[in-house]
N, C-alpha and C positions, 0 to 999 in steps of 0.2 A: 645094875641090878646086883643084889646082893645073895648068889646062888650056892652051887658046888665050889665056888672059886672061893680064894682065901680073901681076907679082909684087906692085905695088901695090893691087891690088883684092883681094888674098887678106886677108881679116881676119888679126888678129893672134892670137885663139886661135882657130884653126879648127876644126871640128867633124867627128871622122873620121866615114867612113862605115859603115853597117850593115852587114856582111857575114854572110851567112846560107848555112850548107852544109845542101845535102840530106841527108836521112838521120840528121842530127845532133839528138837529142834537147833538147840544152839551146838550140840555136838555133832550133829549133820553138818552145820556150817563150817566147825571147825575141821573137819574132816574132807571135808572140798578146797577148805583153806592148804591143809597138807597137802592134799593132792595137786591140787594147782598154788604153787607159790609165788605167782605172778600177781602184778597189780590189778586188784578188780574193777577195771573200767566200766564195766555195765553196771555194776551194783553202783558205784559212784555217780555215774550219770543219772540214774534212777534215782537215788537220793537227793542229788543236786535240782532235779526237777520237784522233786515232792516238797523240797524246802522252799522252791520258788513260788509254787504255788500257795503254799501257805504263808509267804511274805506277801502277797499282791492286794488282800483285802484292804489291810492298812492304808497301801500307797495308792490305792486307785481310787479312794474316796476323795483325796482331799481338791482336788482339778472343780469338783461341783457341789461342793460341801454349802459353801456362800448360798449359790441357787438352790438348792435343796432346801434350805432353812428356809429361805425367802419365801419360796412356794408352799411351804407349810403353813403359812401366816401365823405364827406363833409368836413372832417378834413383833409389837406394837409400833416401833419405829426402823428405820432403816440401819441406826445406831446399836440396837438391841440384837441383829444377828450372830453376831461373832460372842456374845452371851450364850444363846442356846447351841451354837454349833461346836464351841469348846466343849459341853458334854455329850454331845455325839462322838467326839474322839476321845472323851475319858472311859465311856462306857465299856467300850473295847480292852482299852488295859486294865478296868477295874476286874472285870471278868476273868481276865489271863491273869490277876495278880491272885486271886482268891484261890486257884486251883491248880498253879503252877508245881507247888511242890507235890500236891495229891496225884496229878498225871505222872510225876516223876516216879512215885513209889507205886503205883499202879503197871506201870512200864516195866519194872523189875519185878513184879509179881505176875502179870498175865502175858505180859512179853511186849516188844516194841510195836510188832508189827497189829496187834488191834489197837493200841494206841494210835496209831498213824492213820488208822483206816475209821476210827471213831471221827477223830479230826478232819478229815477230809469229808466225811458223809454229814457231818453239822455244818461243815462249810459250806456244802452244797446246798443245804435246805435253807439256814439263816441268810449268806448271802443274796440268793432268790427272794427270799421275804423281804428282805431290808430294800432291794430295788421295786418292791410293789406297794414299799412305804406311802401311806397318804397322810400321815399323821403323825407328830412328835414323837409322840410314848412308842409308836411302834419302830421307830428307827433307833431310838432310845434301848430299845428291850433286844431288837434283834443283833445289833451291836453287842449290847451285854454278853449276849449267848455265844456269838462268834468267839469272845474272847474266853468265855469261860468254859467252851469245848473244846478251846486250842489246847489240846495236848503233844503235839509232835515237836514243839521248840528244842524244850531239853532234849527230846530222845535223838535228834539229829546232830545236835550242838559236837558230836563226836565229830564230826567230819567239817574240820574248821574251815577249812579254804573254800570246801562247797559253800557253806554257811554263808562266807563272806562275798564270796562273787556272784552268788544265785540273788544275794540279797539288791547286789547293784542292778542285776538285769531285772528284778522284778520293780527297780523305781525306774526301768525305763519302760516297761511294758504295761505295767498298772497304770499310773498316769496316763499315758496313752490312750489306753482302753477307755478311761475314765472321764479323761480329756475330750476326746474325738468323738466317745458314741453317747455323752448323755444329752439329752434335751435334742433327738434325732429329728423331731418334726419340725423344729427350728431352723437347724443345720441343713438339713437333706430332707425337704417337703416333697421333691418328688418321687423319692422311694419310702419314705413315713408320713403320711397324710395324719393332719391335726386329729382327724377322728378316727384314726385306729390305736390297736393297744398300746402302743410308743408315744403317742399324741396324749394319751391319759394318763401314762406313766412314763414320765418324761425321763427317768433315773435308770428303768427298769432295762435298757438294753446293754449297759456296760455290765449290769450285774448279772445279765444272760450269757454274756461269753464270757465271763468269770465261771458261771455255774457249768457250761459246756466240758470247760477246759477239766473243772473238779471232776467232773463224770468220767472224762478218757483216765484222767489219772488214778481215780477210785478203782475203774477195772483193770488197769495195770498193776495195782499193789495186788492182784492175786498171784503174780510171780515176784512180790516181793520174800524174799528169804527170813527166817527169825532167827536173832541171833541169841534169846535169853535161854539159857540151860534149864531145863524142867524134869528134873529127876532129884530125887532124896538120896542124899548117902549118908549109911546107917555104920557103924563101926562097931565090928562084933568083938567077943572078947578071944576068938580063935582066929582072929584075923592077923598075921603076921604083920609086925611094926611097921614093914617096909615094903609091903603089898600095896598097889594102885589103889584101891579102896581105902585102905588106911590114911594112905596119905592126903587123899582128896577130902576124908574125914576130918582130918585133922586141920586141914584149912580152913572147915565151918567154923573152928574156935576161933579163929582172927574175927570173924563178924562181931563179936561183941566188943573187942578191941576197936576196932571200926568205928561204931559207935560212940566208943567214949572218945577218940582221938576227933571225930565229928567237932563235939564243942570245943576242943582245942585250937581249931580253925580260928573261931572268933578271935582267940588270942596271938592270933598270928596277925602283927600289924602289918606286916609289909604287903600282907594278904588284904586285910579290910582295909588299909588306906588306898590300895590300888582300887577296889571296888566302889570306894567312896569316888574316886576321881572318873570310873567309868559310870557309875549313878550320875554324876553331877554332868556329864559329857551327853546321857543319853536326855537329860532333862532339857538340855537345850537342844537338841538335834530335835525330839519331838514338839518342843514349844515354839522352833523354828518352823518345823512342816507344818502346822497350824497354821502360825499366824501370817507365813508369807499370801499363803493363797488368799486368803482374806482379805490382806491389804492390797494385793495385786488386782483382784475382782471388785471390790470398793468402788464408788465413783470418785471421781478426782476432787469433788467439792468438800469431800470428808479425807483427803490426803491420800485417797488410793490412787488408780493408775487404769480404771476401768478396763478392765484386761477381761477377755472370754476364758469361758473352760477350754476351748483350744488351745489359746495362748498359754494357759498357764501348763496344761499337759504337755505342750512340746517344751516348755522348759524344763520340766523335769526330765523330759525325754533326754535333752542336751545333758544335763547335770547326770543323769544316770550312767548315760555314756561313758562321761569323764571318769567319772569314779571307778567303773570296769576299768578303762587305762592305766587310771591311775595306781591302783592297787595291784595292778600285774607287773607295770613297767617305773613306775618312778617310786612308788613307797619305798620299795626294798632300798633301792638305791640312796636315797634321803638318810635311811635310817644307819644303812652301813658309815656313812659321812658324820652325823650329826650326833647319832645315838637317840634312844628312846627320850629320856627326858629331854634332852636341847630340842628335839624334835615337836614334842608336843607344847615345848615353850613358845618354838616360830609361829606354831599352828594358831597358837591361841593369841600370841600379840595379833597374827596378820587379820583371823577372825574378829578380834575387836575393832579394828579400824574398817573393816569392810560392813559390819552393822552400823557404825555411824555414817555412814556415805546414804543408807539407803532412802532415808527420806528425802533429800535432795533428788532423786531420779524422778521425783513427780513433774518436775518443772523439766524436764526434758524432751524434747522433741519426740515426736512416735515414734521415726525411724533411730534415733541414738539411744531412746527409751529401752527400746527391745532388745538391743545390744548390748546396753548398759546390765540391763537386769540379770541376763543369761550368762555373762562373765561375773558377776558378782555371786549369782547363787551356786555356779559352777566351784570358784573359789571358798566359798562358806561352806557347803554341805564336804568337800575333800577334805576342809579344815577340819571337821567334825570327824569323818571318817577317820584321819590320822590321830586324832587322839583317842577314840574308840579302839581302835587297832593296838595303838601303843597299852593302854590300860588291860588289855585282852593278855597281851606277852608279857606284861608284869604279873597279872595274877599268875599265868602257865608258871612262872619263875619263881613264884613263893610258895610254892607248895610241890610234894613228892608227886612223883606218877599217879600212884595210888589213891590219893586224894582230891584230882583235878575234877573229876567228877560231882561231889558233893563240893567243892569250892565254887563249881559252875552253877551249881541248883542255887546255893545262897545268890550269888552274883545277881541270877536271873532274876530272884523273886524279888531281890531288892530295885534292880530295875526296872522291872515290870511297874511297881509301887512308884517309882519317880517319874514314870513316864504315865500315871494314872493323873497326878496331879498337873503334869505340863502343858496338856490340851487347856484343860478346864482354865488355869489360871492365863493361859496366852488368850482366850476366850475372853473373860471376863475384862482382861487389862485393853485388849482391844476395842471392845465395846464402851470403856471408860473412856477410852483417848479418843474415839470419834465423838464422844458429846462434849470435848474441852478442845474442840481446835483452836483456840484463842486463848490461851491459859498461859500466864507470865512467864513460865519456866518451863520448857522443853513441851512444847504446845500440840495437840495432836498427836500424831505416829511417831513424833521424836520420843516420846517416852517409853514407845514399845520396843524400839529398838535400844535404847538407851539400856533400861531393864536389862534387855537378852545382853548385851555387852556386859554388863555387870556382872552375869552368871558366868561368861567366858572368863570374865576377871578372875572369879573365884577358882575355875578350873587352873588359870595361871599359878594362881597363889597355892594351890595344894601340890604343885609340882617341886615345889620349895621342902627342904627339912624344916621342921621337926612333923610336918604333916604328911608327905609321901616320904616311906620307908622302903629302901631296896633291900633286896634278896642278895645275901654275900655272892653267889654263882652269878650275879645279874649286872650286881654294880660295877663289875670291873669294864664291863663293854657300855656302861652307860654314861652319859655325861651329867654332871650334879651342878 
């Protein structure tokens, strides 16, 4: 501080004073952090749980979507089920694409906590309505509004580790709830008679269980602290140049520079090329997640496996458990040995080989089939996770710290857009493949997995120059 002491006594890099404003939740949070410098494990766990519940609506649907579309009687033929299922999956991502940037702006204006509360409330309402859907249009509408009012994804993105692990846990819990609790009157007739509510609405029970979970999390949000600073800073003419208020008000002048620098991100090719890789990998992930249960649950005479919702739910549980263990223990060691780029390439090659083996699994016996599908699904999903995580790291290495939030907003919007087209395209191609079981080239489901392998091949090609550029600070630790 420049007080009565001489200027020579002022350190070259002077630490600015901490100023807290009464009534500002952001300042209150900063004060608590200053008074308790330790890691806020309780807050981290709370955010982890919130992100977990916001991920589950997407993952819980797929084990029973095939049968839900069948029971709507919207498809004139069995082969058309995949066509209509694709648009149910796409409606959620379309809604999220349209509002992801708006929710980010609102979070910076009204606060993070209100956006999270609005998201959980909307999930509670529209997830319940989705379970009560008796018409195709109602399922489409409720899924769309689930995505449209899903504003917490960008808000929670700052907690990078919690986001990745909670997504893996959501991939365990969500499909388990959907797979084991859908059609309860058929699976557990002693507990749920056909003339009961759950007999009339066979897909309401998994939605109800999730909604109860959402309600508990909504109540817990009362104790969620706000981190947004909500005070105006004004610089007066009589304010000393080195005063706290002047210092903070001068920082507001950097906002205009930040807005201008946002446009420079689009000229940052290392960032944009890593975002493109991320979007291709997310397209691959969403298309596979949509296509796999449709293929597994379709009849064997159409090239499927004739699995039940419980079978598919169990496979997703095994896969999600493996992802959690892989991200925690295996992935960091692979990165240390191979580097980011080489790890991506190995994962892409393995993923392509796996996809080309899927159609032949329909010829296995029941016992060998279930084992083979679990292993293939486990390896395939971990390959996707590898590429997605590597692209995250490349994005962060391509921008300075103060631009990462904006870069993440661009990435999230483009990712949601790619995931909008993926389920619709996968559903259309699945329906087409089921109608062409005896085609001369790539008959039946062979064309599905071949096209998906071509998407992965594009991921592999994109890891080479000049498509993928590396930031200077990260290129030394990555293999080209």
